[in-house]
C-alpha positions as CSV (number, residue, x, y, z in Angstrom):
1,M,-23.7,46.8,-111.3
2,R,-24.0,46.5,-107.3
3,I,-23.9,43.8,-105.1
4,T,-26.6,42.8,-102.7
5,R,-26.6,41.5,-99.1
6,S,-27.8,38.0,-100.6
7,K,-25.2,37.8,-103.3
8,L,-22.9,38.0,-101.2
9,G,-24.1,35.8,-98.5
10,G,-24.6,32.5,-101.3
11,A,-21.1,33.9,-102.5
12,A,-20.2,33.1,-98.6
13,V,-21.6,29.6,-98.9
14,L,-20.6,28.6,-102.4
15,V,-17.1,29.5,-100.6
16,G,-17.4,27.8,-97.2
17,V,-18.7,24.6,-99.4
18,N,-15.4,24.5,-102.0
19,L,-13.4,25.0,-99.2
20,A,-15.3,22.1,-96.8
21,V,-15.2,19.0,-100.0
22,L,-11.8,20.1,-100.5
23,L,-10.7,19.3,-96.6
24,V,-12.8,16.4,-97.5
25,V,-10.7,15.7,-99.8
26,V,-7.8,16.3,-98.6
27,L,-8.1,14.5,-95.1
28,V,-9.1,11.0,-97.5
29,F,-6.3,11.4,-98.9
30,E,-4.6,11.8,-95.7
31,L,-5.6,8.9,-94.7
32,S,-5.3,7.0,-97.9
33,F,-1.4,7.2,-97.7
34,G,-0.5,9.3,-94.2
35,N,2.0,11.7,-93.5
36,W,1.7,14.2,-95.5
37,F,1.4,17.2,-93.2
38,V,3.1,15.3,-90.7
39,P,7.0,15.8,-91.3
40,Y,7.9,11.9,-92.2
41,V,10.8,9.5,-90.3
42,L,11.7,6.3,-91.8
43,P,11.7,3.1,-89.0
44,N,14.8,2.5,-90.8
45,N,16.8,5.1,-90.0
46,K,17.8,5.2,-86.3
47,I,19.8,7.1,-84.2
48,N,22.5,6.0,-82.2
49,V,22.1,2.8,-83.5
50,S,24.3,-0.7,-82.7
51,Y,22.9,-4.4,-83.5
52,T,24.1,-7.4,-83.7
53,F,22.4,-10.3,-85.2
54,R,24.2,-13.9,-87.1
55,Q,22.5,-13.2,-90.4
56,T,22.5,-16.2,-92.3
57,A,19.9,-15.3,-96.1
58,Y,23.2,-15.7,-97.7
59,Q,25.8,-18.2,-97.4
60,P,28.6,-18.3,-95.1
61,S,26.3,-17.6,-92.2
62,S,27.9,-14.4,-90.8
63,T,28.2,-12.0,-87.2
64,V,26.6,-8.6,-88.6
65,T,27.5,-5.6,-86.5
66,Y,25.0,-2.8,-87.8
67,T,25.4,0.5,-86.2
68,R,24.2,4.3,-86.6
69,D,25.9,7.7,-84.8
70,Q,24.0,10.5,-83.8
71,Y,23.5,11.6,-86.9
72,G,22.2,8.9,-88.0
73,L,25.2,7.8,-90.1
74,R,27.4,5.3,-91.0
75,G,30.8,4.2,-91.5
76,V,32.5,7.8,-90.6
77,H,35.7,7.7,-88.6
78,G,36.5,10.9,-87.0
79,P,35.2,14.4,-86.2
80,L,31.8,14.7,-89.0
81,S,33.0,18.5,-90.1
82,S,35.9,15.7,-91.9
83,V,33.3,13.8,-93.8
84,E,33.9,14.4,-97.6
85,L,31.5,12.2,-99.5
86,V,27.7,11.2,-98.4
87,T,26.4,8.8,-100.1
88,V,22.4,9.0,-99.5
89,G,20.7,5.8,-101.4
90,A,18.3,3.2,-101.0
91,S,19.1,-0.5,-98.6
92,T,21.8,-0.7,-101.3
93,T,23.8,2.2,-99.8
94,N,21.7,1.0,-96.4
95,Q,23.5,-1.9,-96.5
96,V,22.2,-3.8,-93.2
97,L,23.4,-7.0,-93.8
98,I,26.9,-6.5,-93.5
99,T,28.7,-5.4,-91.3
100,D,30.6,-2.6,-90.1
101,G,34.0,-2.3,-92.2
102,E,33.2,-4.1,-95.4
103,T,30.8,-1.7,-96.6
104,W,31.6,-0.4,-100.1
105,Q,31.3,2.8,-98.3
106,D,34.5,1.4,-96.1
107,V,36.0,-0.5,-99.2
108,I,35.9,3.4,-101.3
109,H,37.1,5.7,-98.1
110,E,40.1,2.2,-97.4
111,A,41.3,2.6,-101.8
112,T,40.9,6.7,-101.5
113,G,41.7,8.1,-97.6
114,M,38.3,9.8,-98.2
115,S,35.8,10.8,-95.8
116,V,32.3,8.8,-96.2
117,A,29.1,8.7,-94.6
118,N,26.7,6.4,-95.0
119,A,23.3,8.4,-95.0
120,G,21.3,5.0,-96.9
121,V,18.0,4.3,-95.5
122,D,16.6,1.3,-96.4
123,G,13.6,2.1,-99.3
124,M,9.7,1.6,-97.7
125,S,6.8,-1.5,-99.1
126,T,3.0,-1.6,-98.0
127,Q,4.5,-4.9,-96.9
128,N,5.1,-5.3,-93.3
129,Q,8.8,-5.6,-93.1
130,P,10.6,-6.9,-90.3
131,E,12.6,-4.7,-87.9
132,V,16.8,-5.4,-88.1
């Protein structure tokens, strides 16, 4: 069987149209769901931050100090090489409304002496959430 230029040209057009359709579909999904091709950085995953605020959502209300180091970790006491346990998770690990020194990672540190780094990041939602 011999391939002619017309068959080769038709195949090239077919491949080109299919690639164009695929590109449009991928772009629609990218615009709809976002961040497939761009490295995703969660807005709550801040580094080198320290916030002090008054939380009134729960009783009794209190002043909360929330800090993260240059690596985006909470609760690291000492050099990074001394960390023995890293906790990951969403809001129950991040604990935005609990002051430094009172997180469950700090409780583990006090009870066992282990150096615990908190790498929790609040989960994403379809609702707009105020930043701390």
